[in-house]
Steps between C-alpha positions, in 0.01 A plus 500: 500500500775246553834571330610266222699208620755271326553158659835320442533127525808289440442142370757223524321166448234425762232563232196414724612773748541756225155419363347536850689828566405680179150345482428635852617843410266520205213411739584787740280812542656675330765299313837662409488724195800313376670164584863453393628138522862414442586135443849392599551210262216272613484150346164382635255673272495824675601699195230345289240576772621860523497569132165334435253452790635785706492752220136387425408537865627848516317591182179377641557695815594813313842498679813595310771234507859451404697171489884506505677177444866427583687201362642424847455587857649849526393536862205672662668840542585521125157368399315750715719781370396391148142515598545845671604642151164383358280606801272789416314532823513787752539227766693184449441165668745213550346163548692166505331234288443297824285779636121509438213712596295485823359854508325582171559869567868462599615749235236758606604462869871539435442786251295685759786487742733653235233762415440598858864489621722692260805422714459124431689359203432139539204315662447132548217270609460234768630175357330175610584136456260359233350223724265507789490660753687754276760608756731792432810438274620855526369826648778731406888438555711613790888525500686464823796719591735217391320452172285196572168486333158457658187401302253679732206288616629180336279205608262718699122498457378721221293715736774565757424860605860609472507421132161642412626868528673677219845620601837626370757222462868470422446273204248302292537188302461557127293172479224761485520877530381818327721798432492831336636550148657817638713282733617285212590807293695637800685185602509291185440125505620226725870441556587205279794419729232305703413273209341250477305614801502563889552835673453706190159614642643580845779700327241691298297583813815645657582685189148647507523591878846647455350727222230618755208266420316287750402136458151389623347167606125510413306196638165614344637321186572133529673267260603130502863397468602141432848601618827426321335320207670747267854474639545205743317260279730584203755223458765731329496754793702420812254685722694477826827613342336793321320610815819514707702670230235771443442543868870587544477764219181645656646510849819670389310758295236599754652436847538876538123514505363193668769499775325820632149402448251366747462165324421159655744339737712222353306240705183607326644430164520123531338352188183298572512181297150458360432221247421649168231339293479477120200611288425144412468425865276781615322603186407862406450698832173705529483851370311751726 
């Protein structure tokens, strides 16, 4: 029997993405036992949707839900920490609101990995771009010895053999992952120094690994990621500045670990510029 799971979503405008994200979760087999959504001061009708249609959808699916509304954008780290206090599941999933389901059984696949591998604290799926041919957006994260970041498999074909095998990784992106409640109880929440977002997830992975846990990439579960809709598309977030500031904090904090790891070479960390496409351009991607 699958352990109970709480899914956490942060909403900040972009209502159509949030609708697709939570709607897809409720059509999963099985859906999360609980979905906690934190809204960070949306002004586009997201709050009204969450308090009315979303609550009704959860009731019809027999899923527990909680909606937390902030008067302003308090940052993704703070919002997720608020949600963690409400989460009841033995396993806890993070999903950005620009992530939606491809594998209906994604939770079952990720849960099985945690069930079967007690040393793993966090497990993440294969993330795909939400438009044909559905190439890889991220298949785990590598950190070079100088602290540069590699989104493994970015832009490569979905069925590339190298990225169709589960493996231990240095980091995962919290755009979508599943972790043990035990890990949260041991480490606490995300470090709010990284607000509004960026590098808080890599920091958490290193905190977990420093405490003796492993981090696993599991390609049997696949999800779509519209990429940077939540942060880069937010007009009041200077995305490039925040990324650089938080990278410096991450690098200073964890250099003692990644400088001695067998991570990717710096040359392999060059960011592949791939044109992102909005939901209204590509439509709802297929669920499998």
